[in-house]
N, C-alpha and C positions, 0 to 999 in steps of 0.2 A: 413562540415556545422555543426555550432556550436551548432544545437539542438541534433544532433547524440552524440555529445561529452558529452552534458547535461546529455543523458541517460547512457552513459557508465560511468559517474561519480556518477550517481543515483545509479546503481546496486554497485558499489564499495564502495560508502559511507555507504547505508545499511549494506553490509557485515562486514565494519569496525566497526560499531556502535553496531554489533550483533543482528541486527533486522531482518535480513534474512540469512537463511544457504546456503547451496548448492542447495536447492530446492525453494527458494523466486525470484520473478521475479517483474520486474517493466516495464511500457509502457508508451509512448508518443503519444498522437494524432498528426498526420501528419499536420504541420502548412501550408501545401499546399494544402491539401485536407481532410477536416474533416470527409472524409468517409473511412479514411485509420489511420492504427496506427503502430508505430515501438514497436519491443520488440526482444530480444535477443533469439538466438535459444536455444536449452536446453544444458545449461552450468552452471557450478557454478558461482554465481555472481562476485565473486572477481576476475575472470579470463576473464570477458568480455572485449573484445576490439570492436571498430566501425565495422570491418568486420563480428562480430558476429551478427550484428542488421540486422532482418528481415522486411519485410514489410506485412502488412495483409490489407484485407478488413475487415468490422464489421463483417462479418460472419466468421472472425477469418480463412480464407483462406490465405495461402501465395501467393504472387504474383510473386516470383521468388526464389524458395525455394533454387534450385542450390546445391541439395542433402542433405541440413541442416535438423537436426531433430529439428520440433517445440517442445515447451513447451506442454503439455497436456492439462494445465489450461489455456489456451489462452483465453477460451470462457468468462472468468472472465472479461476479458479487453473488449473484442469486446461488449459483452451485456452491460455493464456500458456504453460505449461510445454511443450505442444505445438509452438508457435511460435518459442519462444525457448529453444533448449537450454542457453544459457550462463547463463540465470535461475535462481537458487537461491532465491530468496523473493520472494512478493508478498504487499502489503498492499491490502484495499480498505477506504475509510474515507467517513465523511460529513463530511470536515474544514470546517467553518463559514466560514471566509475563502475557501475555493477556489471555493465553489459560486457566488457571483456573478460571478466571471469565467466561469462555464459557461453564463451565460444572459443575457450582455449582448454577446457578441463583443469584449469588451476583451482582450486576450492578456496572459496572465502573461509577464513580463519578469526576466531576471537581475537583482534590484536589489542584491543582495550575495552574498559569495563562497561562504557556507555552503549555498545553493541554485544555485549556478551552473549546475548541470546542467539547469536550466529554458531557459538560452540554448542547449540542442542542439534544443528543442523540446517543446512540450506540447500535444499533439491534443486536441481534443474531441469525446468519443463521443456522437453524437446519434442515441440508440435509435431515433427516429422514422424514420430512412433505412432500418431493419431492420424494425421491427414497427409498426405504428399501435395505438394505444389501450392501451398497456401500463402496467403499474403503475412502468415504470422499472427494474425488477428484472431482472438478467441473469441468469435461472434456466433456461435452456436451452442446449445446447452451440451451437447455432445463433448465438446472441446473444453467449455467451462466445467465439467464433471471432471475430465480428466486431468486437468490442471488442479482441482480440489483434492483428487487423490494424489497426485504427486505431492502436494504441499502437506499433506498428512496432517500430523501434529506439529510441524514446524508454526515459526512465527514469520517465517518468509520462504520464498522460492524464487529462483532467478528465471527467466523467460528466454530461450536460446535466441540471440540476436535482436531482442526486443525491449526487455526491461526486467522488472522484477514485481511481486505482489506481496505486501504485508498484512498481517492481521492484527489485531488485537482485542482483548477482553472489554476495551473503552476506546474511545476515540483518541484520547491522548496518547495511549500506547500505539495504536496503529501510527498514527502521525510521528510519532517520536521514533519509533522503528525506523521508518523511511528515511527520516533524516540521518539517522545514526548509522544505517546501513551503507548509506552513500559515503558517509565520511569515513566507515571503517574501511570500505574498497579503496578509497584514496590513500588512506594511511599504508594499509598493507600493500599496495603497488610501490609508495615511497619506500617503504621498510625493504621491500625486496630489491630494490634498486641499490640500497647502501650495503644489504649483506645475504648471503645464504642462508646465516644464522640468525633466526628471529624468535623470540619468547614469547610465544602466545599464550593467552589462559590457559591454564590446567583445567580439567574436570570439575574438581572442587571448585574451583576460583568462579568457574560458569555457574555451578550449581548455586553457589552463595549469591552471587551477583543479580541472577535474572529476576528473582522475586521483587528486589527491592528498586528495577527498572520502570518506576511508573511514571517519569516525567513531570509530576506534578509540581515542581519548580517551574520549570519552563512552559508548562502550558498556558497557564493563566496569562504570562507576559506574551509569548506567541498570540493567543486568542485576542487580548485586548489591543494589539498592534493591528491586526487583522482586520476587526471588525471596525475599528476606527476609520482605517481606509476604505472599508467597503461602505462607511456612511459619508464619507469625504466624496465619493466616487458619486453618489446620487446629488450632489449640488451642482 
């Protein structure tokens, strides 16, 4: 099934790009049943293979665990799929350049066209508003629903002191947005060190840029390299 290969590739692409570390995860809504989604078992992303993919209902209950350990924050995915019927893929990561924006009150801005979706808004999920004294992990349906409400109709949300979540109408967009969110955060910090006067994309430029950001040129290249590495890892 090509869509499971897409999911394996997504994990490995994001690990290669430095967007997810040993604890990030990617999910894909089932093309056969929109009330189901796929996500890898609890495993380092760059080690994921097809047999590591598990299927869940939207309450994030595994359909056939076979003794495999589920990721604790799978509720991020299930609750977003419940709230956003158009979303086909979800990425949660600990993108390092994004985290400072989640703790300083400095908003992320659309600094270049590859991440112009930032101009549509990147809200910040403050877990303390919903639960006190947590380990910052979204490991209950209630916290997953709160995060889904926070992201609203945006393509991404920050998670204070934790990372971010991105969504897409297809897996290429969810992966691409995660990569370019990290790059944009880094570029914005560099620009802020150079000058207080920064020219960001204006609303008209954001509106013109977002629809064409499909990452269709990059996705086949990323995917081919990732799946070649997955195949080589089996030897």
